[in-house]
C-alpha positions, 0 to 999 in steps of 0.5 A, a space after each residue: 947182387 947174388 941169387 940163391 937157388 932154392 926150388 924145393 916144394 915147387 912141383 911146376 915152374 910158375 911159367 908153366 901154370 901161367 902158360 897153362 892158363 893162357 892156353 885153356 883160356 881159349 877153350 871157351 871159344 870153341 866147343 871141345 869133345 866131353 872126353 877131351 875136356 874130362 881129360 884136361 880136368 884130370 891133368 889139372 887134378 893130377 897137378 893139383 895132387 903133385 902140389 899136395 892140394 888133394 881136396 882141391 883135386 877132388 873138388 874139381 873133379 866133383 864140380 865138373 861132374 855135376 856141371 856136365 850132369 846138369 848140362 846133359 840131363 837139363 839143358 833146354 828143358 824147362 824145370 821151372 825156377 831152376 831154369 836160371 841155375 841150369 843156365 848158370 851152370 852151362 856157362 860156368 862149365 863153358 868157363 871151368 877149365 880156365 878157371 880151374 887152371 887160374 885156380 891152380 896157378 893162384 893157390 900153389 904159386 907163392 910170391 917169391 916164386 913168381 917174381 923169380 920166374 919173372 926175373 928169368 924172362 927179363 919182365 920189367 918191374 912195372 909189370 911183375 911188381 903189380 902181378 906179385 901184389 895181386 897174387 898176394 892180394 887174392 889169398 888175403 882177400 879170401 881170408 877177409 871174406 871168411 872172417 866177415 862171414 864168421 862174424 856175420 854168423 855170430 850175429 845171426 845173419 844168414 841168407 833168409 835175409 837176403 838184403 841184409 846179408 848183402 849189406 853186411 857182407 858188401 860194406 865190410 869187404 869194400 873197407 877191408 879191400 881198401 885197407 888191405 890194399 894200403 897194407 900190401 903197398 906199405 909193406 912193399 915200400 918197407 922191403 924197399 920195392 922202389 929202390 932201383 938197385 938189382 934185386 936179390 931173389 932167394 928163390 930161383 925156378 928152373 924148367 924141368 922135363 915135366 914141365 914141358 911135358 905138361 905143357 906139350 900134353 895139354 896143348 895136344 889135348 887142346 888141338 885134338 879138341 879143335 881137330 874134332 871139330 872139323 
């Protein structure tokens, strides 16, 4: 069957985003220079800007600046009840680069582009389809969380009653997650996902120079961070 080539609105190839996320997944295993960490965060913020996600780019810089401030000024000091918060912030800073890359991957990649990219490298449908469903699940699940919180706000349920807040949030979320998974499965069945014939892709991605350049820059910065340890 025919594949229609359309790539408008996709600045980076989905496989580029996956590669960057996997590469940055190794950063928590060694201590990277602070300047190089900032460089990677800036590169990811630039990627968000190119994808027209300006709010997320700004948020990435502000959050990393806050985590860096807490680590440099309060790590190892006794700040009473806030000690646990400081420890959590330090752990979050260690994991921040792969988490930020994963957010870039999930928030800027649509399911059609992801499936087309997987088809390019001959990924079996047993792998690509569950991953595509997962990508569609997270944005829908986020909307469910927002709606549940809005309903709780209308009913006057806040963090002032932590146990009631947790119960009111967790129970509807579990039910919504189960229902959402069923809805996604039914939608996939309706679209003939189990049909063994070759699928038609309306969108096919192609690697461009910027994809290769971006991966090379990220990899170079990571290698520089490793060499700084020696």
